[in-house]
C-alpha positions as CSV (number, residue, x, y, z in Angstrom):
1,M,121.6,78.9,9.0
2,V,120.9,82.2,7.1
3,Q,123.4,81.6,3.5
4,F,125.2,85.1,2.4
5,S,126.7,85.0,-0.7
6,H,129.9,86.6,-1.3
7,E,128.3,89.8,-2.8
8,R,125.3,90.0,-0.2
9,Q,127.2,89.5,2.9
10,N,126.8,93.1,4.3
11,K,123.3,93.0,3.2
12,A,120.7,92.7,6.2
13,I,116.6,91.9,5.3
14,G,114.0,92.3,8.2
15,L,111.4,93.8,9.7
16,R,111.4,97.7,10.5
17,M,109.1,100.6,11.7
18,P,109.4,103.5,9.5
19,T,108.8,105.9,12.3
20,P,107.2,105.0,15.4
21,G,103.7,103.3,15.5
22,D,101.4,100.9,15.6
23,F,103.2,97.4,15.9
24,K,101.1,96.3,12.2
25,D,103.5,99.3,10.3
26,L,106.4,96.8,10.2
27,Q,108.2,96.6,6.7
28,L,110.0,94.2,5.4
29,D,113.3,95.7,3.9
30,Q,116.5,95.5,3.0
31,W,119.6,97.2,3.5
32,T,123.4,97.6,4.1
33,C,124.2,96.4,6.9
34,D,127.3,99.0,8.6
35,P,130.6,97.6,9.4
36,P,130.6,96.6,13.3
37,K,132.4,99.6,15.3
38,E,134.8,99.0,18.0
39,G,133.6,97.1,20.7
40,E,131.2,95.1,18.4
41,L,130.5,92.4,16.8
42,R,128.2,91.5,13.7
43,V,126.1,88.3,14.7
44,Q,124.1,86.6,12.0
45,I,120.7,86.0,14.0
46,T,119.4,82.5,14.3
47,S,116.5,83.8,16.5
48,C,114.5,86.4,17.6
49,A,112.2,86.0,21.6
50,L,109.9,88.8,21.4
51,N,108.4,90.5,24.4
52,F,105.9,93.1,25.1
53,A,108.5,95.7,25.3
54,D,108.8,95.2,21.1
55,L,105.3,96.5,21.3
56,L,106.4,99.6,23.1
57,L,109.3,100.2,20.7
58,C,107.1,99.8,18.0
59,K,104.7,102.7,19.4
60,G,107.8,104.7,20.7
61,T,106.9,104.4,24.3
62,Y,109.9,102.9,25.6
63,Q,112.2,103.5,27.6
64,I,114.9,103.2,24.7
65,K,113.8,105.3,21.7
66,P,115.9,104.3,18.7
67,E,116.7,107.3,16.0
68,G,115.5,106.7,12.6
69,A,113.7,103.3,11.2
70,F,114.6,100.6,13.3
71,S,113.6,96.3,13.8
72,P,112.4,95.8,17.3
73,G,113.8,92.7,18.8
74,L,115.2,92.9,22.4
75,E,116.0,88.7,22.7
76,I,118.3,87.1,19.9
77,T,120.5,84.1,19.0
78,G,122.8,83.7,16.6
79,K,126.3,82.7,15.5
80,I,129.4,85.1,15.2
81,D,129.7,87.1,11.5
82,M,133.5,87.9,11.8
83,P,136.2,85.7,9.5
84,D,138.9,87.5,11.2
85,H,137.6,87.2,14.3
86,P,139.3,85.1,17.1
87,R,135.1,84.2,18.2
88,H,133.8,83.6,14.4
89,L,130.7,81.4,14.3
90,Q,130.5,81.5,17.9
91,R,126.9,80.7,19.2
92,V,126.1,83.6,21.3
93,V,122.3,85.1,22.7
94,G,122.2,88.3,23.9
95,L,119.7,90.6,25.5
96,V,120.0,93.4,23.2
97,D,119.2,97.0,23.1
98,Y,117.2,96.5,19.6
99,G,117.5,95.4,16.5
100,G,116.9,91.6,16.3
101,L,114.1,91.4,14.4
102,C,116.7,90.9,11.0
103,S,118.8,88.3,9.1
104,L,121.9,90.7,10.2
105,A,123.2,93.1,12.9
106,N,126.1,94.4,14.8
107,F,125.6,94.3,18.8
108,P,127.9,95.3,21.3
109,E,130.3,92.5,22.7
110,E,129.8,92.5,26.2
111,Q,125.4,91.7,25.6
112,L,126.7,88.7,23.6
113,V,127.0,85.1,26.0
114,P,128.1,81.9,24.1
115,I,125.6,79.0,24.3
116,P,127.1,75.7,24.9
117,H,126.9,72.6,22.0
118,D,123.5,71.2,24.3
119,V,121.6,73.7,24.5
120,S,119.7,75.3,21.9
121,D,119.1,78.4,20.5
122,F,115.6,78.5,20.7
123,Q,116.0,77.7,25.0
124,A,118.6,80.1,25.1
125,S,116.7,83.2,23.5
126,C,114.0,82.2,25.8
127,L,116.4,83.4,28.6
128,P,117.9,86.9,28.6
129,V,114.1,88.8,30.0
130,G,111.9,87.3,32.0
131,Y,114.2,84.7,33.3
132,G,117.7,87.2,33.7
133,T,114.5,89.1,35.3
134,S,113.8,86.8,38.1
135,E,117.6,85.1,38.2
136,A,119.2,88.2,39.5
137,G,116.1,89.7,41.0
138,L,115.3,87.3,43.4
139,Y,119.5,86.5,44.4
140,Q,121.2,89.7,43.3
141,R,118.5,92.0,44.5
142,A,116.5,90.8,47.1
143,R,119.0,88.3,48.4
144,L,117.4,85.2,48.9
145,R,119.0,82.5,51.0
146,A,118.2,78.8,51.1
147,G,115.3,78.1,53.5
148,E,113.8,81.3,53.1
149,R,109.9,82.1,51.4
150,V,108.8,83.7,48.6
151,L,106.0,85.3,48.1
152,I,105.4,85.9,43.3
153,H,102.4,88.0,42.2
154,G,102.1,87.5,38.4
155,G,102.9,84.2,38.1
156,T,101.3,83.3,35.0
157,S,103.2,86.3,34.0
158,G,106.6,86.0,31.7
159,V,108.5,86.9,34.6
160,G,106.3,85.7,37.5
161,R,106.9,82.3,36.0
162,T,110.1,82.2,35.7
163,A,110.8,83.7,38.7
164,A,108.6,80.4,40.2
165,E,110.3,77.6,38.0
166,L,113.8,79.1,39.9
167,A,112.7,80.0,43.2
168,Q,111.1,76.4,43.2
169,A,113.9,74.6,41.4
170,A,116.1,76.1,44.4
171,G,114.0,74.2,47.0
172,H,112.4,77.5,48.5
173,E,108.8,77.1,49.8
174,V,107.2,79.0,47.1
175,I,103.6,81.0,47.7
176,L,102.0,82.4,44.7
177,S,99.1,84.9,44.3
178,A,96.2,84.4,41.3
179,S,93.9,86.8,39.8
180,S,91.3,84.4,39.2
181,P,90.1,80.9,39.5
182,Q,91.5,79.8,36.3
183,R,94.7,81.4,36.5
184,K,95.0,79.3,40.5
185,E,94.0,76.2,38.6
186,L,96.7,76.8,35.7
187,L,99.5,77.4,38.3
188,E,98.4,74.0,41.0
189,S,98.3,72.1,37.4
190,R,102.0,73.6,36.6
191,G,103.1,71.5,40.0
192,Y,102.7,74.9,42.8
193,Q,100.8,73.9,46.2
194,H,101.0,77.1,47.5
195,V,98.2,79.1,45.4
196,F,95.5,81.7,46.9
197,L,93.0,83.4,44.7
198,L,94.0,87.3,45.8
199,D,91.0,88.9,47.6
200,E,90.0,89.8,50.5
201,T,90.4,86.6,52.1
202,F,94.5,86.6,50.7
203,R,95.9,87.8,53.8
204,S,93.7,85.3,56.3
205,E,94.5,82.8,53.8
206,V,97.9,82.4,53.8
207,E,98.5,83.8,57.9
208,G,96.0,80.5,58.2
209,R,98.7,78.1,56.7
210,F,101.7,79.7,57.1
211,G,101.0,81.5,60.4
212,R,102.1,86.0,61.0
213,R,104.7,87.0,59.1
214,P,105.8,84.1,57.4
215,I,106.9,85.6,53.6
216,D,110.8,86.7,53.5
217,V,110.5,87.8,50.1
218,V,107.8,89.6,48.1
219,Y,108.3,89.4,44.4
220,D,106.3,92.0,43.1
221,A,105.5,92.2,39.2
222,I,101.6,93.8,39.2
223,G,101.8,96.5,41.6
224,G,98.6,97.9,42.3
225,E,96.2,97.2,45.9
226,A,98.2,94.3,46.7
227,A,101.4,96.4,48.7
228,R,100.0,97.2,52.2
229,T,98.9,93.4,52.4
230,N,102.7,92.4,51.1
231,L,103.8,94.5,53.7
232,S,101.4,93.2,56.2
233,L,102.9,89.5,55.2
234,L,106.9,90.7,55.1
235,A,109.1,88.8,58.3
236,F,111.2,91.3,60.1
237,Q,114.2,92.3,57.4
238,G,112.0,91.0,54.7
239,R,112.5,92.6,51.2
240,Y,109.7,93.7,49.0
241,L,111.5,93.2,45.4
242,V,109.3,95.4,42.3
243,I,109.3,94.6,39.2
244,G,106.4,96.3,37.6
245,F,103.0,97.5,37.8
246,A,100.9,94.8,35.3
247,G,98.3,95.0,37.4
248,G,97.7,98.8,38.6
249,P,99.6,102.1,39.3
250,P,102.8,101.8,40.7
251,P,102.4,101.5,44.6
252,Q,103.1,103.4,47.7
253,F,105.1,102.1,51.2
254,P,103.9,103.6,54.2
255,A,107.9,104.5,55.9
256,N,106.9,103.7,59.8
257,L,105.8,100.5,58.6
258,L,108.7,99.8,56.7
259,L,110.7,101.5,59.9
260,V,109.6,99.2,62.1
261,K,110.1,95.9,60.5
262,N,113.2,96.7,59.0
263,I,112.1,95.6,55.8
264,D,113.9,96.3,52.6
265,V,111.9,97.9,49.1
266,I,114.0,96.8,46.1
267,G,113.2,98.4,43.0
268,F,114.8,96.7,39.8
269,Y,115.3,97.4,36.2
270,W,117.3,94.7,34.7
271,G,118.1,96.0,31.8
272,G,119.8,98.8,33.6
273,Y,123.2,95.3,34.0
274,V,123.4,95.2,30.8
275,H,125.2,97.9,30.6
276,N,126.3,99.6,33.6
277,Q,127.5,96.0,35.3
278,P,127.8,94.0,32.5
279,E,129.9,91.4,33.9
280,L,127.2,90.7,36.1
281,Y,124.7,90.4,33.4
282,Q,127.0,88.0,31.6
283,Q,127.5,85.9,35.1
284,T,123.5,85.8,35.0
285,I,122.9,84.9,31.5
286,T,125.7,81.9,31.8
287,T,124.3,81.0,34.8
288,L,120.8,80.5,33.2
289,L,122.3,78.3,30.2
290,E,123.4,75.7,32.9
291,K,120.7,75.5,34.6
292,V,119.3,75.2,31.3
293,R,121.4,71.8,30.9
294,G,121.4,70.8,34.2
295,G,116.8,70.5,33.6
296,L,116.7,72.6,36.2
297,I,114.8,74.8,34.5
298,R,112.6,74.1,30.8
299,P,111.9,77.0,28.6
300,F,108.3,76.6,28.0
301,Y,108.4,78.0,24.3
302,E,106.1,78.3,21.1
303,V,108.4,78.9,17.7
304,L,106.9,80.5,14.6
305,D,108.5,80.9,11.3
306,G,109.9,84.1,9.6
307,F,108.9,87.5,9.3
308,E,105.1,86.7,9.1
309,G,105.3,84.3,12.3
310,A,107.0,87.5,13.7
311,L,103.7,89.8,13.0
312,E,101.9,87.2,14.0
313,G,103.4,87.1,17.3
314,L,103.2,90.4,18.1
315,K,99.7,90.2,17.5
316,M,99.4,87.2,19.6
317,L,101.2,89.6,22.4
318,E,99.0,92.7,21.7
319,N,96.2,90.1,22.5
320,R,97.6,88.4,25.6
321,S,96.8,85.0,23.7
322,A,100.1,83.9,23.8
323,L,100.5,80.5,26.6
324,G,104.4,80.2,26.8
325,K,107.4,82.5,25.1
326,I,107.4,83.3,21.3
327,I,110.2,82.5,19.4
328,I,110.8,84.0,15.9
329,N,112.7,81.2,13.6
330,L,115.2,83.2,11.4
331,N,116.3,80.5,9.8
332,K,113.9,80.0,7.6
């Protein structure tokens, strides 16, 4: 745990962007942490998970645009550092707007969820973005029910990987697309039985194995030209969950197909729930922590130490060379 003397208890050290730009412009800095505002808690940060959104934050192209110098970092764990508060020293995990790549910061209390004693900080910091997106997307927005079949695009991506893991752990039949033979082999090596190359044969291969219109929920993190095929595979009253557009432009949906098949197209931005429905956000993170405790999900991550490790991790994200979640250990 990062230790602070009485004289330095309000001092924070971390990586900060002076102005939007390349993440390589991040500077190691020290500053005074302001007193928490009403509804905020001060957190001694112990770990921070990195996301592609951190690169966008640094560039100034993310939907949240901090004013002035700021630290990136959306997924944090730490301990409440407020001696007069009833939650003092409680371990917490949170999905925050930014500010995670530093030693000390204030965050809204509604964003911070207690961590059970038998879940590590590294495990917990994997959960808010990827697993949170998939848990709430599949079961709150797409209303995935027992016995239903789900098609997941982008299964080797962060959100796709978590969606496949959660759905399979819950007993759903999971179908995955792969953009290359190498990715198909990787997914099959993880124990997924129904993996198909996303090419001109995709629809016929899926229907050849499962019959016509076999999909109840599409989980689409890639966008692009596959949308029409996805719609053709959806069953009556199927649900199409729009997660992102990593593989192409936002898809266009022909309204006549939605009408005759009674299909729901559902947009889903997980970050919106943190502020607009904090109770659902907290419930989702708590559910995921319990799934970790029960061994239903096993986050796969790589730990890098300190702020030098953070710069290395951001470079790995930029190069798309990370194989699992990148966790920055700030205990060092």
